[in-house]
VOGU-3710 file (C-alpha; in Angstrom, 3 decimals, decimal comma):
1> mkqslwqirv> 0,071/-0,092/0,029  1,428/3,412/-0,883  2,170/5,805/1,817  1,322/9,472/1,861  4,113/11,939/1,896  3,215/12,891/5,558  3,307/9,328/6,538  6,667/9,035/5,097  7,921/12,174/6,973  6,405/10,762/10,121
11> liaanlllls> 8,598/7,357/9,663  11,833/9,277/8,711  11,485/11,499/11,977  10,689/8,417/14,259  13,619/6,624/12,684  16,036/9,770/13,099  14,582/9,833/16,925  15,605/6,091/17,471  19,008/6,719/15,707  19,780/9,340/18,257
21> ttpllaqdnp> 18,590/7,519/21,325  18,808/3,618/21,010  22,599/3,345/20,500  23,083/5,138/23,851  20,882/2,598/25,346  22,349/-0,400/23,673  26,123/0,008/24,116  27,622/-2,129/26,460  29,860/0,555/27,583  27,973/3,662/27,940
31> plkgdtyrai> 29,557/7,067/27,589  30,681/9,250/30,530  27,760/10,989/32,319  26,276/13,852/30,611  26,717/16,571/33,100  30,272/16,248/33,489  30,796/16,356/30,108  28,702/19,213/29,280  30,431/21,251/31,728  33,855/20,579/29,999
41> ldhnfprmvl> 32,197/21,290/26,613  31,170/24,880/28,279  34,557/25,181/29,889  33,124/25,184/33,161  36,200/23,804/34,738  36,984/23,993/38,327  38,790/27,181/39,536  41,386/25,151/41,546  42,736/21,845/41,856  44,351/20,828/45,187
51> vltidqlrad> 46,493/17,651/44,862  47,449/16,786/48,449  49,975/14,108/48,731  50,971/12,760/52,004  54,563/11,130/52,204  54,138/7,408/53,612  50,278/7,571/53,531  49,603/3,829/54,150  46,053/2,931/52,756  45,094/1,714/56,341
61> llsryshqfv> 45,807/4,876/58,154  42,627/6,839/57,292  40,710/3,780/58,421  42,494/3,138/61,492  42,073/6,457/63,127  38,840/7,454/61,401  36,893/7,432/64,694  39,359/10,023/65,944  39,080/12,533/63,316  37,022/15,504/63,579
71> pafgadgevg> 33,442/15,142/61,872  32,865/15,851/58,456  30,642/18,801/58,876  30,657/20,770/61,701  27,792/22,742/63,596  29,138/26,131/62,650  28,995/24,962/58,896  32,885/24,376/58,461  34,055/21,351/57,005  36,359/18,627/58,728
81> gfrwlmekga> 39,172/17,039/57,284  39,989/13,537/56,405  36,245/12,484/57,145  34,950/15,033/55,027  37,102/13,905/52,104  35,874/10,531/52,697  32,379/11,429/52,999  32,113/13,736/50,246  34,400/12,068/47,659  35,012/9,039/45,377
91> vmadahynhv> 37,215/6,562/47,952  39,312/4,293/45,686  39,538/1,513/48,479  42,085/-0,790/46,530  44,490/1,853/45,101  48,106/0,751/44,329  51,308/1,559/42,851  52,374/-0,927/40,261  56,064/-0,639/40,328  59,206/-1,250/42,694
101> pthtgpghat> 60,977/0,614/44,231  58,133/2,378/46,298  59,946/5,445/47,444  59,505/8,940/47,634  60,721/10,098/44,344  59,164/7,493/42,044  55,914/7,711/43,792  55,563/11,562/43,610  56,611/11,280/39,785  53,908/8,770/39,066
111> iltgasprks> 50,852/10,886/40,559  50,470/13,435/37,958  52,605/12,037/34,915  50,454/8,859/35,025  53,525/6,944/34,249  55,765/4,263/35,903  59,452/4,975/36,707  60,375/3,280/33,374  58,923/6,043/31,441  59,192/8,923/33,915
121> givgnawhts> 62,938/8,123/34,596  62,769/8,674/38,226  63,941/5,008/39,455  64,531/6,059/42,824  65,395/8,892/45,417  68,857/8,560/43,744  70,752/6,176/41,495  74,353/5,204/40,697  75,944/5,788/37,475  78,386/3,211/35,892
131> tgltincvgd> 81,267/5,716/36,705  80,269/5,785/40,320  78,216/9,088/40,495  75,143/9,312/42,553  72,294/11,073/40,864  69,632/12,870/43,075  66,260/12,155/41,490  65,814/16,218/41,338  69,623/16,990/41,430  70,631/19,427/39,017
141> pdevtigvpg> 74,338/20,656/39,041  73,417/23,543/36,440  71,009/25,569/38,652  71,623/27,616/41,751  69,334/27,860/44,780  67,696/30,989/45,378  66,613/32,103/48,876  69,665/30,989/51,065  72,066/33,840/51,988  74,626/35,362/49,501
151> savrrgsssp> 77,627/33,449/51,072  75,824/30,034/50,566  75,002/30,631/46,816  76,959/27,884/44,733  75,883/26,127/41,472  74,312/22,803/42,116  70,562/22,770/43,339  67,227/21,162/42,248  64,926/20,926/39,328  62,603/18,592/37,148
161> knllaetvgd> 65,293/18,045/34,705  65,690/14,219/35,282  61,858/13,678/35,102  61,294/12,496/31,397  57,707/12,691/31,533  55,403/15,690/31,636  52,622/16,425/34,519  49,128/17,556/34,091  50,221/21,015/34,873  52,701/20,689/31,921
171> alklannrqs> 49,910/19,516/29,556  47,564/22,192/30,933  49,604/24,997/30,379  50,534/23,838/26,940  46,779/23,499/26,213  46,059/27,263/27,141  48,848/28,909/26,597  50,280/29,368/30,348  47,083/30,757/31,497  46,664/28,473/34,393
181> kvvgiaikdr> 49,104/28,628/37,110  50,822/25,383/38,779  52,655/25,853/42,377  54,161/23,036/44,278  55,009/23,050/47,858  56,873/20,690/50,034  59,573/20,518/52,841  61,126/18,130/50,526  62,656/19,396/47,135  61,133/16,110/45,030
191> gailpsghna> 58,001/16,568/46,792  57,432/20,134/45,390  59,149/19,808/42,156  58,256/16,294/40,392  54,241/16,769/41,056  54,474/20,490/39,859  56,609/19,574/36,731  58,675/21,200/34,045  56,867/24,547/33,878  55,536/25,349/37,303
201> daavwfdtry> 54,947/28,865/38,133  56,753/28,075/41,285  58,325/25,171/43,461  59,448/25,897/46,621  61,053/23,487/49,571  62,425/24,024/52,954  66,155/24,401/53,664  66,609/23,181/57,252  69,898/24,782/57,604  68,786/28,325/57,284
211> gkwvtstwyh> 64,818/27,831/58,103  63,806/29,301/54,768  61,656/28,281/51,754  63,855/28,158/48,702  63,850/27,393/45,058  66,211/27,354/42,331  67,132/29,121/39,063  65,002/26,584/37,016  62,076/28,262/38,327  63,000/31,829/39,388
221> ptalpefaqr> 66,097/33,421/38,013  66,866/36,062/40,730  64,049/36,051/43,628  61,917/33,588/45,422  57,983/34,043/44,438  56,295/36,486/46,431  54,437/34,064/48,764  57,708/32,187/49,782  59,621/35,653/50,402  56,671/36,742/52,695
231> andanladrw> 57,025/33,665/54,709  60,647/33,940/54,994  60,216/37,664/55,836  57,874/36,733/58,528  60,207/34,038/59,977  57,406/31,722/59,637  59,543/28,960/60,516  60,478/30,176/63,906  56,814/30,299/64,974  57,082/26,981/66,502
241> lgaewdyllp> 60,505/27,879/68,427  60,191/26,310/71,924  57,300/24,288/71,164  55,998/21,087/72,728  54,842/18,027/71,016  52,389/16,123/73,233  49,428/13,774/73,088  46,724/15,587/71,054  44,031/13,291/72,795  43,915/11,804/76,326
251> qeaykismpe> 46,599/8,745/76,134  43,644/6,175/76,509  43,266/7,045/72,921  46,325/5,729/71,756  46,240/2,318/72,950  45,695/1,042/69,725  49,177/2,079/68,871  52,450/0,503/70,101  53,840/1,903/73,350  56,028/4,820/73,746
261> gaegvgsarg> 59,680/4,246/73,355  59,211/0,604/71,850  62,289/-1,352/70,663  63,602/-0,339/67,021  62,624/3,291/67,058  65,252/5,539/65,815  66,880/8,608/66,740  64,638/11,300/65,525  66,724/14,250/64,665  67,374/14,744/68,333
271> lpstfpknls> 63,607/14,333/69,530  63,267/11,709/72,440  61,312/8,497/72,093  58,926/9,523/74,456  56,140/12,116/75,110  56,256/15,330/75,644  59,102/16,170/72,752  60,588/19,764/72,816  61,425/21,427/69,819  64,210/23,408/71,419
281> epgaiadndy> 65,222/24,132/75,193  64,018/27,354/76,622  65,659/30,626/75,440  67,184/28,277/72,511  67,513/30,336/69,028  66,428/28,978/65,837  68,969/26,896/64,113  69,483/23,785/62,055  68,843/21,754/65,159  65,430/23,265/65,804
291> yskltaspfg> 64,319/23,280/61,994  65,456/19,706/61,509  63,270/18,692/64,687  60,302/21,022/63,009  60,286/19,185/60,226  59,981/15,754/62,184  57,168/16,945/64,141  53,452/17,758/63,122  54,277/21,409/63,307  56,084/20,863/59,920
301> nemvfetakl> 52,858/20,076/58,197  51,148/23,081/60,007  53,934/25,338/58,341  53,582/23,858/54,859  49,811/24,442/55,017  50,285/28,245/56,276  52,622/28,576/53,296  50,196/27,198/50,993  47,638/29,664/52,186  50,086/32,428/51,278
311> aieygqlgqd> 50,602/30,676/47,955  46,836/31,052/47,041  46,721/34,560/48,670  49,686/35,981/46,802  49,460/33,958/43,508  45,854/34,479/43,287  45,341/30,932/42,712  41,714/30,004/41,929  40,593/33,603/41,329  39,755/33,538/37,152
321> lypdilavsl> 38,281/31,062/34,814  41,722/29,388/34,055  41,844/26,218/36,581  45,137/26,414/38,865  46,873/23,372/40,119  48,212/23,409/43,732  50,276/20,320/44,548  50,851/20,346/48,248  52,896/17,446/49,561  53,402/16,570/53,602
331> stpdsvghyw> 56,791/15,637/54,063  56,824/15,297/57,800  54,707/11,890/58,010  57,438/10,152/56,213  59,941/11,216/58,807  57,942/10,161/61,738  56,984/6,658/60,021  60,808/6,007/59,442  61,889/7,287/62,956  59,068/5,673/64,961
341> gphsresqdt> 57,157/3,490/62,729  53,681/3,399/60,839  52,105/1,853/64,028  53,597/4,211/66,769  51,823/6,550/68,822  53,681/9,447/67,088  52,515/8,454/63,647  49,010/8,357/65,111  49,105/11,865/66,625  50,639/13,180/63,559
351> mlradrqlsn> 47,813/12,088/61,495  45,244/13,230/64,124  46,926/16,754/63,922  47,140/16,329/60,278  43,449/16,030/60,300  42,794/19,175/62,249  45,426/21,130/60,070  43,812/19,855/56,907  40,192/21,098/58,125  41,416/24,582/58,549
361> flnflgstvp> 42,854/24,723/55,152  40,113/23,280/53,593  38,047/26,272/55,182  40,478/28,685/54,152  40,063/27,184/50,436  36,177/27,683/50,866  36,192/31,208/51,931  38,984/32,459/49,361  38,087/30,415/46,026  35,166/32,303/44,125
371> ggldnvtiil> 32,224/29,778/44,609  33,888/27,939/47,487  34,899/24,260/47,748  32,336/23,588/45,142  34,938/25,312/42,472  37,565/22,995/43,855  38,795/19,605/42,793  40,700/17,845/45,393  42,616/14,615/45,163  44,442/12,928/48,160
381> tgdhgavplp> 47,068/10,219/47,761  50,280/9,132/49,315  53,633/8,326/47,709  53,951/4,829/49,543  53,422/3,236/52,297  55,522/1,594/55,057  56,635/-1,750/56,513  56,191/-2,218/60,401  59,364/-2,101/62,662  60,810/-5,699/62,631
391> ewthtmkass> 60,863/-5,516/66,220  56,874/-4,906/66,075  56,248/-7,633/63,812  58,283/-10,134/65,932  55,617/-9,720/68,561  53,090/-10,878/65,889  55,290/-14,093/65,256  56,412/-12,862/61,877  59,958/-13,045/60,667  61,230/-9,829/59,830
401> rrvlykeiva> 64,663/-7,904/59,696  66,603/-4,969/58,473  69,019/-6,014/55,453  71,668/-3,637/55,509  73,269/-1,986/52,553  76,759/-2,598/53,659  76,030/-6,532/54,209  74,488/-6,407/50,624  77,858/-4,826/49,013  80,247/-7,153/51,069
411> aaekalgtey> 78,144/-10,424/50,113  78,673/-9,223/46,555  82,172/-8,258/46,685  83,001/-11,401/48,659  81,318/-13,756/46,307  83,291/-11,795/43,307  86,651/-12,121/45,182  86,364/-15,970/45,727  85,928/-16,169/41,846  88,741/-13,762/41,063
421> kdkkttgtvm> 91,184/-14,461/43,702  93,932/-12,224/41,715  92,339/-9,328/41,285  90,750/-6,479/43,048  87,089/-6,645/43,484  86,854/-4,027/46,433  84,942/-1,080/45,315  83,205/-2,810/42,378  79,785/-2,982/43,779  77,439/-0,187/44,547
431> fydpyirfrm> 74,071/-0,555/46,050  70,837/2,043/46,190  67,824/0,100/47,221  66,944/-2,203/44,668  69,504/-1,876/42,452  73,139/-3,422/42,279  75,159/-1,253/39,886  78,828/-1,993/38,952  81,705/0,678/38,961  82,821/-0,072/35,334
441> pvlesqkidi> 86,016/1,694/35,404  87,177/-0,800/38,358  85,565/-3,742/36,674  87,069/-3,030/33,181  90,401/-2,152/34,708  90,495/-5,741/36,321  89,346/-7,415/33,244  86,264/-8,957/35,060  83,372/-9,874/32,487  80,109/-8,072/33,510
451> giatkiiadk> 77,973/-11,094/32,717  80,046/-13,598/34,595  80,194/-10,939/37,565  76,461/-10,340/37,255  75,703/-14,013/37,472  78,005/-14,713/40,468  76,778/-12,136/42,437  72,829/-12,340/41,663  73,569/-16,201/42,785  74,819/-15,340/46,111
461> lrevdgisav> 72,509/-12,552/47,006  69,821/-15,161/46,266  71,219/-16,826/49,581  71,066/-13,827/51,688  68,416/-14,059/54,477  65,688/-11,292/53,673  66,044/-11,712/49,655  63,528/-13,396/47,795  64,533/-12,799/44,267  67,274/-11,156/42,276
471> ytreqiehgn> 66,453/-10,188/38,483  68,947/-9,173/36,352  69,217/-6,534/33,622  69,546/-9,376/30,924  66,290/-10,967/32,227  64,423/-7,818/32,425  65,381/-6,276/29,202  64,684/-9,664/27,354  61,270/-10,308/29,051  62,687/-13,456/30,716
481> lpntqeaqyv> 60,962/-12,971/34,160  58,243/-15,158/35,690  54,607/-14,336/34,863  53,854/-12,728/38,350  52,696/-9,426/39,737  55,963/-8,821/41,289  57,803/-9,383/38,081  55,573/-6,960/36,390  56,179/-4,357/38,971  59,945/-4,795/38,380
491> tngfnpersg> 59,565/-4,384/34,792  57,195/-0,940/35,565  60,124/0,175/37,550  63,150/-0,536/35,270  64,635/2,275/33,064  67,631/0,851/31,103  69,714/3,982/31,600  69,205/4,610/35,083  68,572/1,346/37,026  71,167/-1,056/37,940
501> emvlindqyf> 72,378/-4,534/36,899  70,393/-6,379/39,154  67,026/-5,615/41,156  66,846/-7,266/44,596  63,422/-8,280/46,023  62,993/-8,764/49,729  60,867/-11,245/51,484  57,700/-10,195/53,405  58,370/-7,716/56,216  62,242/-7,828/55,364
511> ynstvdtgta> 63,792/-4,565/53,890  66,910/-3,039/52,809  68,400/-0,351/55,311  71,202/1,888/55,783  70,698/1,935/59,322  69,696/-0,708/62,174  66,656/1,206/63,445  63,387/2,539/62,469  61,650/1,283/59,328  61,463/1,989/55,699
521> hgsafnydtq> 59,516/1,132/52,448  60,328/0,095/48,854  58,828/-3,312/48,124  56,112/-4,770/46,235  54,162/-6,071/48,853  50,592/-4,342/49,798  52,112/-2,527/52,772  54,294/-0,457/50,456  51,906/-0,379/47,150  48,708/0,414/48,526
531> vpvifvgnhi> 47,780/3,935/49,180  44,734/5,861/49,385  43,064/7,659/46,291  40,341/9,825/46,988  38,629/12,547/44,335  36,151/15,472/45,901  34,691/17,622/43,640  31,522/18,961/41,755  31,684/16,275/38,993  32,888/13,517/41,228
541> qpgvytdrtd> 30,435/10,641/42,329  30,796/10,064/45,961  31,165/6,595/47,213  33,694/3,859/47,850  34,507/1,662/45,048  36,117/-1,517/45,396  37,723/-2,324/42,211  41,576/-2,302/42,054  42,992/1,013/41,025  46,147/2,242/39,621
551> vrdiaptlsf> 47,705/5,453/40,987  48,542/6,123/37,244  44,676/6,280/36,728  44,988/9,902/38,789  46,426/11,800/35,715  44,054/10,848/33,048  41,109/11,139/35,168  42,139/14,774/36,313  43,096/15,690/32,823  39,397/14,550/31,595
561> llgisapass> 38,246/16,917/34,479  40,465/19,722/33,029  39,419/19,125/29,334  42,777/18,215/28,342  44,794/15,614/26,834  46,375/13,521/29,335  50,086/13,699/29,920  52,085/12,247/26,763  53,641/9,343/28,864  50,474/8,413/30,746
571> egrilsdiik> 49,626/4,841/31,181  46,644/5,006/33,390  42,815/5,266/32,420  39,770/7,574/33,141  37,954/6,513/36,249  34,673/6,591/34,213  32,728/5,013/37,563  33,639/8,092/39,737  32,294/10,768/36,855  28,880/11,914/37,740
//
């Protein structure tokens, strides 16, 4: 039967309507939520992004002390700290780093590049060259430190020169012709530099010799950024001179942690192993001793947050339509964890105080950024976890010990000397966790074959108590590794130009150390790889997400929210489930 022109038009219109709607319903993987994408298309970006990294933030620390954090919402309308982030945000409950070593440099480099160490080039806090040099991950012999007294100015400072991958901040500036501002702040230079990237407007770190914030000529050729100069002019770091670090809560609240002065705790820059801990004697002057203690106490976190406030104020962060990035890293918890352990009362008290300090800072943000916290996207994470103190682990009937660097080097050189009795083998081997590297000039002068030396040493080190595996460069570069998660972590962490001839892997609860007290991190075990990842923002769907998450997913997810391409070397994915 013939159809009228009107009927044909109706059928065409109906079919067009179906074509425009049914594919969205039929797709197995529906597109990201429309509200967020519409906001991106309309350039309705957050005014500001706060990336808060807490050095040595094990995943369990937030849940372990959650009942002692301040409430998410106060009666006066103010917001809390960690509880507010956890209740307001998307909590990735099973987030991990997928590389070894799990150290500060590699972790901070991964967060906003989305790249593993094999691509970022940051294979450790430092590494050795084949000629015997030690390279700091942010060391730069061509730059000069800005902010120290004139008599102390000399060539050699810190910069992102060794970072081979771009960050979200770099990509953001490339996308909008540097209209956005990027600032990094941390006590550690690597904590400030690696997340903020190559093109940051400012990256500042703390010099304990003088009690001043400093930067390098990479960022500012002649003078400190204004906010750092303001902090120094006001002698901000001297504010806690004579301060006493005592329990924040009644001692009963700390019974879930190790006792004071537990066996195995280290010397914490002169701070005692029991409470209270005085940062200086009465009448003392502010000097290197005081500043070192300050950075190992919770007051160090407070100083960083106060400096971040000045950065927001004098840097005009979050004040226009171009999103700015403030990367803040709290270095103090790492010092506390190393000296006293992640299960110590010191660690607990530092977290409780950080919670209150964070609440204060978030409320400052809410009152400073136009539109308040609704116009701020916040990401909280850690750069690695930590292994418990071996002495504490022993009380739980588990084997554990510190495998000393000098023990590893001695065993390696002894094995080489046994094979080459007529040759000099002392000084041929260097170790920086987890890499064995040869001093090639010494090896070559003794006419020792590197392949034979590698096999001899690898076989010997596999016998050392606390070392479970030794993977050689040849195995890694040729993909001749077991099909295990651990082996994949090794591959992800290995950069051919910077990593060593061998990678040492520890047994559970064993770790490599330069000292016989305190604790460390660096392994492929969950206590080192698992960290919190929390997103909070206007386009983030709050909730707890239990699928395994890679820390490398932070950079592409944030890039999507900013409407830009992910950093060039990023290996992660957009966390689509958390997008509204």
